[in-house]
C-alpha positions in Angstrom: -40.3 56.9 41.5 -40.9 53.0 41.5 -41.8 53.5 45.4 -44.2 56.3 44.7 -46.1 54.5 41.9 -46.4 51.7 44.2 -48.3 54.3 46.5 -50.1 55.4 44.0 -51.2 52.2 43.5 -52.1 51.5 47.0 -53.9 54.7 47.6 -56.3 53.9 44.1 -57.1 50.6 45.7 -57.7 51.9 48.7 -60.4 54.4 47.6 -61.5 51.5 45.5 -62.2 49.4 48.6 -63.8 52.5 50.3 -66.2 52.6 46.9 -67.3 49.1 47.3 -67.6 49.0 50.9 -70.6 51.7 50.7 -72.0 50.2 47.4 -72.2 47.0 49.7 -73.6 49.0 52.6 -76.1 50.4 50.0 -77.3 46.8 48.9 -77.1 45.6 52.5 -79.8 47.9 53.3 -82.5 47.2 50.2 -81.3 43.4 50.8 -82.1 43.9 54.7 -85.5 45.4 53.8 -86.7 42.7 51.0 -86.0 40.2 53.7 -83.0 38.3 52.8 -81.5 37.5 56.4 -79.0 35.1 55.4 -77.6 36.9 52.1 -77.3 40.0 54.2 -75.4 38.5 56.8 -72.9 37.3 54.4 -72.6 40.6 52.5 -72.4 42.3 55.9 -69.0 40.0 56.5 -68.4 41.4 53.3 -68.6 44.4 53.7 -66.6 44.5 57.0 -63.0 42.9 54.9 -63.8 45.3 52.5 -64.0 48.9 55.3 -61.0 47.1 56.9 -59.1 46.4 53.6 -59.4 49.8 52.9 -58.4 51.7 56.4 -55.1 49.3 56.3 -54.4 50.1 52.9 -54.1 54.0 53.2 -51.0 55.2 51.8 -48.5 56.2 54.6 -49.9 52.8 56.6 -48.6 50.6 53.9 -45.3 49.6 53.9 -42.3 49.5 50.5 -42.8 46.0 48.8 -46.2 45.7 50.4 -49.4 44.9 48.6 -52.8 46.0 49.9 -54.1 42.8 50.2 -51.2 42.3 52.1 -51.5 45.1 54.3 -55.7 44.3 54.8 -55.2 41.2 55.5 -51.3 40.1 56.6 -49.3 40.4 60.0 -46.4 40.7 57.9 -47.5 44.1 57.0 -48.1 45.0 60.3 -45.0 44.6 61.3 -43.1 46.2 58.8 -45.6 48.9 59.4 -44.8 49.6 63.5 -40.9 49.0 62.2 -41.1 51.6 59.8 -42.8 54.3 62.0 -39.8 53.2 64.6 -37.2 53.7 62.2 -38.9 57.2 61.6 -38.5 58.1 64.7 -34.9 57.1 65.1 -33.4 60.1 62.7 -29.6 59.4 64.3 -29.9 55.7 62.5 -30.6 56.9 59.2 -27.7 59.8 59.4 -25.5 56.9 59.5 -26.6 54.5 56.8 -25.7 57.4 53.5 -22.6 55.8 52.3 -24.4 52.6 52.0 -25.4 51.8 48.0 -28.5 50.9 47.1 -27.6 47.9 44.9 -26.1 46.2 48.1 -29.5 46.4 50.2 -31.1 43.4 49.5 -34.5 42.6 51.5 -32.6 44.5 54.6 -33.1 42.3 57.7 -35.5 40.0 59.0 -38.6 41.6 59.4 -39.1 43.4 62.7 -35.4 43.5 63.8 -34.1 47.2 64.8 -32.2 47.9 62.4 -33.0 45.7 59.3 -34.8 48.5 56.9 -32.3 50.4 55.1 -32.5 53.3 53.8 -33.6 53.2 49.9 -36.7 51.4 51.8 -37.7 54.6 53.6 -40.4 56.5 51.6 -38.5 60.0 49.8 -40.3 62.7 52.1 -38.4 61.0 54.9 -35.4 61.3 53.2 -35.4 64.5 51.8 -36.8 65.8 54.7 -39.6 67.1 52.5 -43.2 67.0 53.2 -45.7 65.0 51.6 -47.6 65.4 49.0 -51.1 66.6 49.4 -53.4 63.1 48.0 -50.4 61.7 50.7 -50.9 63.9 53.2 -54.6 63.8 53.0 -54.7 60.1 52.4 -55.4 59.1 55.4 -57.6 61.8 56.4 -59.9 61.4 53.5 -60.4 57.9 53.5 -61.8 57.9 57.4 -64.3 60.5 56.2 -65.1 58.1 53.4 -65.4 55.3 56.0 -67.4 57.2 58.6 -69.4 58.1 55.4 -70.7 54.7 54.5 -71.0 53.9 58.1 -74.0 57.2 58.6 -75.1 55.5 54.9 -75.7 52.1 56.4 -77.1 53.3 59.5 -79.2 55.4 57.8 -80.5 52.9 54.8 -80.9 50.0 58.1 -83.3 52.6 59.7 -85.5 53.6 56.9 -85.9 50.0 56.2 -87.2 48.9 59.3 -89.6 52.0 59.3 -90.8 50.6 55.8 -90.9 47.4 57.0 -93.4 48.0 60.1 -96.8 49.4 57.9 -97.0 45.7 56.2 -96.3 43.4 58.9 -93.3 42.4 58.1 -91.2 40.9 60.6 -93.9 41.3 63.0 -97.6 39.1 63.7 -99.7 40.5 60.3 -100.9 38.6 58.2 -99.4 35.3 59.8 -101.4 32.2 58.0 -102.9 33.5 55.4 -100.5 31.7 52.6 -100.8 28.3 52.5 -97.6 26.5 51.1 -99.0 22.5 50.5 -99.5 19.8 53.0 -102.2 20.6 56.3 -102.8 23.6 57.8 -100.9 24.4 60.5 -97.5 22.3 59.6 -96.8 24.6 56.7 -98.6 27.6 56.9 -95.4 30.3 57.2 -95.6 32.0 60.1 -93.6 35.5 59.8 -93.9 36.6 63.5 -93.3 33.0 65.4 -90.1 32.0 66.7 -87.0 32.4 65.5 -85.9 29.8 63.5 -81.9 28.1 62.7 -83.8 26.1 59.5 -82.4 27.8 56.0 -85.1 25.9 54.0 -87.7 28.4 56.4 -85.7 31.4 56.1 -85.7 30.6 52.0 -89.4 29.9 52.0 -90.0 33.1 54.2 -88.1 35.4 51.7 -89.8 34.1 48.9 -93.2 34.6 50.4 -92.1 38.5 50.8 -90.6 38.7 47.0 -94.2 37.2 46.0 -96.4 39.2 48.0 -97.0 41.1 44.9 -97.7 38.3 42.9 -99.7 36.5 45.5 -102.0 39.6 46.1 -102.8 39.8 42.0 -103.4 35.6 42.2 -105.4 36.5 44.9 -107.6 39.6 43.1 -108.2 36.9 40.2 -110.1 34.4 42.1 -112.5 37.1 43.1 -112.7 37.8 39.4 -115.7 38.1 37.6 -115.8 35.9 34.4 -115.0 37.7 31.4 -118.7 39.0 30.1 -118.6 42.8 31.4 -121.0 45.0 29.5 -121.2 42.6 26.7 -124.3 41.2 27.8 -127.9 42.3 29.0 -130.8 40.6 30.8 -133.6 40.0 27.4 -137.2 39.4 29.0 -138.8 41.5 26.7 -141.5 39.4 24.7 -145.5 40.0 23.4 -147.2 39.7 26.2 -150.7 39.1 25.0 -149.3 36.6 22.1 -152.0 33.7 22.9 -154.2 35.6 25.4 -157.7 36.2 25.0 -160.4 38.6 26.8 -161.4 35.7 29.5 -159.4 32.3 30.8 -160.4 29.4 30.0 -160.9 28.5 33.5 -158.4 28.7 36.6 -155.0 26.8 37.5 -154.8 25.7 40.9 -151.1 24.7 41.3 -149.4 22.5 44.2 -145.7 23.0 44.3 -143.6 20.4 45.8 -140.2 19.9 47.6 -137.8 22.4 49.1 -138.1 26.0 48.3 -135.7 26.7 45.3 -137.8 23.4 43.4 -141.3 25.0 44.5 -139.5 28.5 42.9 -138.7 27.1 39.8 -141.9 25.3 39.6 -144.0 28.3 39.8 -142.4 30.2 37.1 -142.8 27.4 35.3 -146.4 27.3 36.4 -146.8 30.8 35.3 -145.7 30.1 31.8 -147.7 26.7 31.7 -151.1 28.9 32.6 -150.5 31.7 30.0 -150.0 28.5 27.4 -153.6 27.3 28.6 -155.4 30.9 29.1 -155.5 29.7 32.5 -155.8 32.1 35.2 -153.3 31.2 38.2 -154.5 30.9 41.7 -151.6 31.7 43.8 -149.2 28.4 44.5 -149.7 26.0 47.3 -146.2 25.3 49.1 -145.6 22.1 50.2 -146.1 21.4 53.8 -145.5 17.7 53.9 -141.7 17.1 52.6 -138.7 16.5 54.1 -139.1 19.6 56.4 -142.6 20.2 57.1 -142.2 23.6 57.1 -146.0 25.1 57.1 -145.3 28.3 55.5 -147.5 29.8 53.1 -146.6 32.0 49.8 -147.7 35.2 51.1 -145.7 34.1 54.1 -142.2 34.0 51.6 -143.0 35.5 48.5 -144.4 39.0 48.0 -147.5 38.4 46.5 -148.8 41.4 45.9 -145.7 42.1 44.2 -146.2 38.6 42.1 -149.4 39.3 41.2 -149.0 42.7 39.6 -145.5 41.9 38.3 -147.4 40.0 35.6 -150.4 41.6 35.4 -150.1 41.7 31.4 -148.8 38.3 31.1 -151.6 35.8 33.3 -153.9 36.7 35.5 -152.9 35.9 39.2 -155.9 35.8 41.9 -155.5 35.0 45.2 -158.1 32.5 45.7 -161.3 31.1 43.7 -164.0 33.4 42.8 -167.1 32.3 44.7 -169.1 30.8 41.4 -165.8 28.3 40.9 -165.5 27.1 44.8 -168.1 24.9 44.2 -166.5 22.9 41.6 -164.4 20.0 42.4 -160.8 20.2 40.8 -159.4 18.0 38.4 -155.8 17.3 39.9 -153.4 16.5 37.1 -149.7 15.5 37.3 -148.1 16.9 34.1 -145.9 14.9 32.3 -142.7 15.7 33.1 -140.4 17.7 30.0 -143.5 18.5 27.9 -143.2 20.9 25.4 -145.3 23.8 24.5 -147.9 21.7 22.3 -149.0 19.6 24.9 -150.2 22.1 27.6 -151.7 24.4 24.8 -153.4 21.8 23.1 -154.2 18.7 26.4 -154.5 20.7 29.3 -156.4 23.6 27.4 -159.2 21.3 26.9 -158.5 19.3 29.9 -158.8 22.9 31.4 -162.4 23.6 29.0 -164.1 20.7 30.4 -163.5 20.9 34.0 -162.9 24.7 34.4 -160.7 24.4 37.4 -157.7 22.3 36.9 -155.2 21.3 39.9 -151.4 20.4 39.0 -150.4 18.0 42.1 -146.7 18.5 41.3 -144.6 21.2 39.6 -140.8 19.9 39.5 -139.7 19.6 36.2 -142.8 19.8 34.6 -141.4 22.1 31.1 -139.2 21.0 28.9 -135.4 22.9 29.1 -135.8 23.4 25.4 -137.7 23.5 22.4 -140.1 26.5 23.6 -141.2 29.3 22.0 -138.7 32.3 22.6 -141.3 34.5 24.4 -142.5 31.6 26.9 -138.7 30.9 27.7 -138.2 34.8 28.6 -141.8 34.7 30.5 -140.1 31.6 33.0 -137.3 34.3 33.4 -139.5 37.5 34.0 -141.7 35.4 36.5 -138.4 33.7 38.6 -136.3 36.9 38.7 -138.2 39.5 38.5 -141.9 38.7 39.8 -140.9 36.5 42.6 -139.3 38.6 45.4 -139.2 38.0 48.9 -141.2 39.0 51.6 -139.7 42.5 53.0 -138.7 41.2 56.1 -136.7 38.8 54.9 -135.4 41.0 52.4 -134.4 43.0 55.0 -133.0 40.2 57.3 -131.2 39.2 53.6 -129.3 42.1 53.2 -128.5 42.8 56.7 -126.5 39.1 56.7 -124.8 40.2 53.8 -123.9 43.3 54.9 -122.8 41.9 57.9 -120.4 39.9 56.0 -118.9 42.7 54.6 -118.0 44.9 57.4 -114.5 44.0 57.3 -113.9 45.3 53.9 -113.2 41.6 53.0 -114.8 39.7 49.9 -117.0 36.0 50.7 -117.3 32.9 49.5 -121.3 31.3 49.7 -120.5 27.5 50.0 -123.6 25.5 49.0 -122.4 22.5 51.2 -125.6 19.8 50.4 -123.7 17.3 53.0 -127.3 16.9 54.7 -129.2 13.9 56.2 -131.6 13.7 53.3 -129.7 13.9 50.5 -126.6 11.3 51.9 -129.4 9.3 52.5 -131.5 9.6 48.7 -127.7 9.2 47.0 -127.1 6.5 49.6 -123.7 8.5 49.6 -121.7 7.6 53.1 -118.1 8.7 52.4 -116.3 9.4 55.7 -118.8 8.5 57.9 -118.8 6.3 61.0 -120.9 2.5 61.0 -123.4 3.8 62.6 -124.0 7.2 61.2 -124.3 5.5 57.7 -126.8 2.6 59.0 -128.7 5.6 60.1 -129.0 7.0 56.5 -129.8 3.5 55.1 -132.5 3.1 57.3 -133.6 6.6 56.0 -134.1 5.7 52.7 -136.0 2.1 53.2 -138.5 4.4 55.6 -139.3 6.8 52.8 -141.5 5.4 50.4 -141.2 7.5 47.4 -137.5 6.8 47.3 -137.3 3.9 44.8 -133.5 2.9 45.1 -132.9 1.5 47.9 -129.7 -0.7 47.9 -126.5 2.1 46.7 -123.4 1.3 46.1 -122.2 4.2 47.4 -118.3 4.0 46.4 -119.8 3.6 43.0 -122.0 6.7 42.9 -118.9 8.6 44.4 -116.2 7.7 41.4 -119.1 9.1 39.2 -119.4 12.1 40.6 -122.8 11.2 41.9 -122.2 12.2 45.7 -122.1 15.7 47.3 -118.3 16.8 48.5 -118.2 16.2 52.0 -117.2 19.0 54.1 -113.0 17.8 53.8 -112.9 17.3 50.1 -114.7 20.9 49.8 -111.4 22.6 52.0 -109.1 20.6 50.1 -110.6 21.9 46.9 -111.0 25.3 47.8 -107.2 25.2 49.1 -106.2 23.7 45.7 -108.0 26.3 43.9 -105.8 29.1 46.1 -108.1 30.7 48.2 -106.5 31.3 51.5 -107.3 29.7 55.1 -108.4 33.6 56.4 -111.3 33.4 53.8 -114.4 34.5 54.6 -116.8 31.6 53.5 -120.2 31.6 54.8 -121.9 28.1 54.8 -125.6 28.4 53.1 -127.6 24.9 54.0 -128.8 22.8 56.6 -127.5 20.8 59.4 -124.4 19.0 58.2 -124.7 15.5 59.2 -121.9 13.4 60.8 -120.5 14.0 64.6 -117.7 14.9 63.1 -117.5 16.3 59.2 -116.8 19.9 59.7 -113.7 19.6 61.9 -111.5 19.0 58.6 -113.3 22.1 57.1 -112.6 24.1 59.9 -109.0 22.9 60.6 -108.2 24.3 57.1 -111.0 28.2 57.1 -111.9 29.0 60.8 -113.6 32.3 59.6 -117.1 30.1 58.3 -120.4 31.8 59.2 -123.8 30.9 59.5 -127.3 32.6 59.4 -126.8 31.3 63.1 -123.7 32.7 63.6 -124.5 36.5 62.0 -127.5 37.3 63.8 -129.0 37.3 67.3 -131.8 35.2 68.0 -134.5 37.6 68.7 -133.5 38.9 65.0 -134.1 35.0 63.8 -136.8 34.5 65.9 -139.4 35.1 62.8 -137.4 32.8 60.7 -135.9 30.0 62.8 -139.0 27.7 62.9 -139.1 27.3 59.1 -137.0 25.7 57.0 -138.1 27.5 53.7 -137.5 30.8 55.3 -134.3 30.1 56.2 -133.0 28.9 53.1 -134.5 32.3 51.8 -132.1 33.8 53.7 -129.5 31.6 51.9 -130.5 31.8 48.8 -130.2 35.5 49.2 -126.7 35.5 50.8 -125.6 33.4 48.2 -127.0 35.0 45.0 -124.9 38.4 46.8 -122.0 36.3 47.2 -118.3 37.4 45.7 -117.5 34.0 44.5 -120.9 31.0 44.9 -119.5 27.0 45.2 -121.7 24.6 45.0 -120.6 20.8 45.8 -123.9 19.1 44.4 -126.3 20.1 41.6 -129.0 20.1 43.5 -132.1 22.4 43.1 -130.6 25.6 44.8 -127.4 24.9 43.0 -129.6 25.3 40.0 -131.6 27.6 41.1 -128.4 30.4 42.6 -126.0 29.8 39.7 -128.5 30.8 37.0 -129.7 33.6 38.8 -126.4 34.8 39.1 -125.9 34.1 35.8 -129.1 36.3 35.0 -127.5 39.2 37.0 -124.3 39.9 34.9 -122.6 36.5 35.2 -120.9 37.0 38.6 -118.4 34.2 39.5 -119.9 30.7 40.1 -117.6 27.8 40.7 -118.6 24.4 39.4 -116.7 21.7 40.8 -115.8 18.9 38.7 -116.8 16.2 41.3 -115.8 13.1 39.0 -112.5 14.2 38.4 -111.9 15.9 41.9 -112.9 12.4 44.0 -110.4 10.7 42.0 -107.6 13.1 42.5 -107.9 13.4 45.9 -108.1 9.9 46.0 -104.4 9.3 44.6 -103.1 12.3 46.5 -104.1 10.5 49.8 -102.8 7.6 48.3 -98.9 8.7 48.0 -99.2 8.8 44.1 -99.8 12.4 43.3 -97.5 15.7 45.7 -99.6 18.8 46.5 -98.3 20.3 43.9 -99.4 17.9 41.5 -102.5 17.5 42.7 -103.7 21.9 43.3 -101.7 21.8 39.1 -104.5 19.4 38.1 -107.5 20.7 39.7 -106.7 24.4 38.3 -106.3 22.7 35.2 -109.2 21.6 35.3 -111.3 24.1 36.5 -110.2 27.1 34.5 -113.0 27.4 32.5 -115.4 26.0 35.1 -116.7 29.8 36.9 -120.2 30.5 35.4 -118.3 32.6 32.4 -120.8 32.9 29.7 -121.9 30.0 27.5 -125.0 28.6 25.9 -127.2 25.5 27.4 -126.0 22.5 26.7 -129.1 20.5 25.4 -129.3 16.6 25.5 -126.6 14.2 23.0 -128.3 12.5 20.4 -127.3 9.8 21.6 -128.7 10.6 25.3 -131.8 12.8 24.6 -133.0 11.9 28.5 -134.4 15.3 29.5 -132.0 14.4 32.9 -128.6 14.8 31.2 -129.5 17.9 29.5 -128.7 21.9 31.5 -131.3 22.9 33.4 -133.1 25.8 31.7 -132.8 27.8 35.3 -129.0 26.7 35.6 -128.1 28.4 32.2 -130.7 30.9 30.9 -128.7 32.0 28.2 -128.7 32.4 25.5 -132.9 32.4 26.1 -133.2 35.4 28.6 -129.4 36.7 28.2 -128.4 38.6 25.1 -124.9 39.5 23.5 -125.8 43.7 23.2 -122.6 44.7 21.1 -120.4 43.4 18.4 -117.6 42.3 20.9 -120.5 40.4 22.5 -121.6 38.4 19.8 -117.6 37.6 19.5 -117.4 36.4 23.1 -120.9 34.6 22.3 -119.2 32.5 19.7 -116.4 31.6 22.0 -119.2 30.9 25.1 -120.6 27.9 22.5 -117.2 26.9 21.6 -116.6 26.5 25.2 -119.6 25.0 25.8 -118.9 22.3 23.3 -116.3 21.4 24.6 -116.9 20.8 28.3 -118.2 17.4 29.6 -121.9 17.3 29.7 
């Protein structure tokens, strides 16, 4: 009876071993699917041990007195099985033993001797000459079938896993080099389809990346998501159109817009509001032909002048040119006082207009205050800039075609205003990352430009104060720290980048760089190529329509585009904190910060600098200089953007709180 109990225990152990083998095979397949190659090998070894143990411990193979573990792993068990099978085949020897007493048997003989096994060591069915119980007779067959099923299940899981892995590029080159894990590109980008590595750390990194694909994609979608504004805000430019108007204008206003395209654009919108304040008829503005860009294009070459006149006909009278009776009058040249309030135009300049009949503004840059202007005039400025000033149909169509080409792959794109251009570097005195010869060239240009007042500039000090345009390398490090992968499409919305090797570091991190030159053929760019302002108009359209706009300097294009994007529904616009960023980069370069620490700090510093709703920040009482105010065209909220629901009012209050927390 004790022997039968031992055989029952052996049978149950065998069954348990095979059951665990089946479970291990399924777990092995799942882990293989997830990419746990190292753990798969370890589990395979465990599976093999259980399988062998289960088969070896099948009833009828385990001798009396041997445990299932001994049967699976020990040599002694195999020798006893061999002896047992010999004894079973020799009934004559068994028949000579009936007179021996069970109590004298002990251990019998030495293991492996031909006559060492005593009669009572044999199974009951041998001694009795009967048959095995059914569970004993079928045990070996049942265990064999179970083992076969386990192997088939394991093979099925492996085949299924391979088919599931293939469509997602796991184990192939698909997606290789997309997700950086720190350091410089090339040494830290995991290539899932590369050569097999013996580095366990790399295997673990691959495993973590595969398991984190879902969370990574979620994080990427957050990078492209618009700030939380939704339908809570809308454009509001409705106004009393004839509030200060009369039946006939008091005279004509000529305007010479100065600067680059975006500075002229904002100046023209201010001129519309000024003409309204002065009760003047506005002549189509003249564009600057003597600036750094020396573009001979006129207003009609860049803007849709017919639409401009028609859109503003109920606000201001606009004419193509002076009427014949006024052409003989010498215009009174006037450079309006910068950042003036409406009273200056409605009183002082209106009197001047009545006296001379024709007044010419020689400058239009920042001639109207950001704040303290009556709401109707503020709304008119927005309406003129965002609704009335459209580019010519040729420029609009070409710009939209380039946008469509950028999106042809179905992927979003970043428009990067990389203001690392010769004129800006010379003006600011910034030379970080340039050669000595290039720095000397910039200094010579600054001294030769008469209207640039500052000649001796400490570029290092300016950079640490956040006054320099970000270098291409700093821009690449910033985008990488924020989380944009190397495969991101980046459109450079800027002119020629200065420096012989300035773009090398950026291209090493982000090779998918585009410009209007790379997106269009030479024939398509023919009508635009010789004219910098027309090319700038293309950049403006592409930047306005981009999924994310990032600017590296607070220039006029940055102001114009970010304000327009807010007006169009708070599209994602990232404003790097250059003062903090360059200091963090310097610390990282010096080894004082790890890449993980650097990225954590950058993400924290820019969590609320994505172009969401925040009311325009006025100057503080201690710094009333309008230069330190937030530009009206950089943020037309709340003058031209209104909360249209109860939730929107709540969000507006939150936006005001955020605006007060953000540094000025």
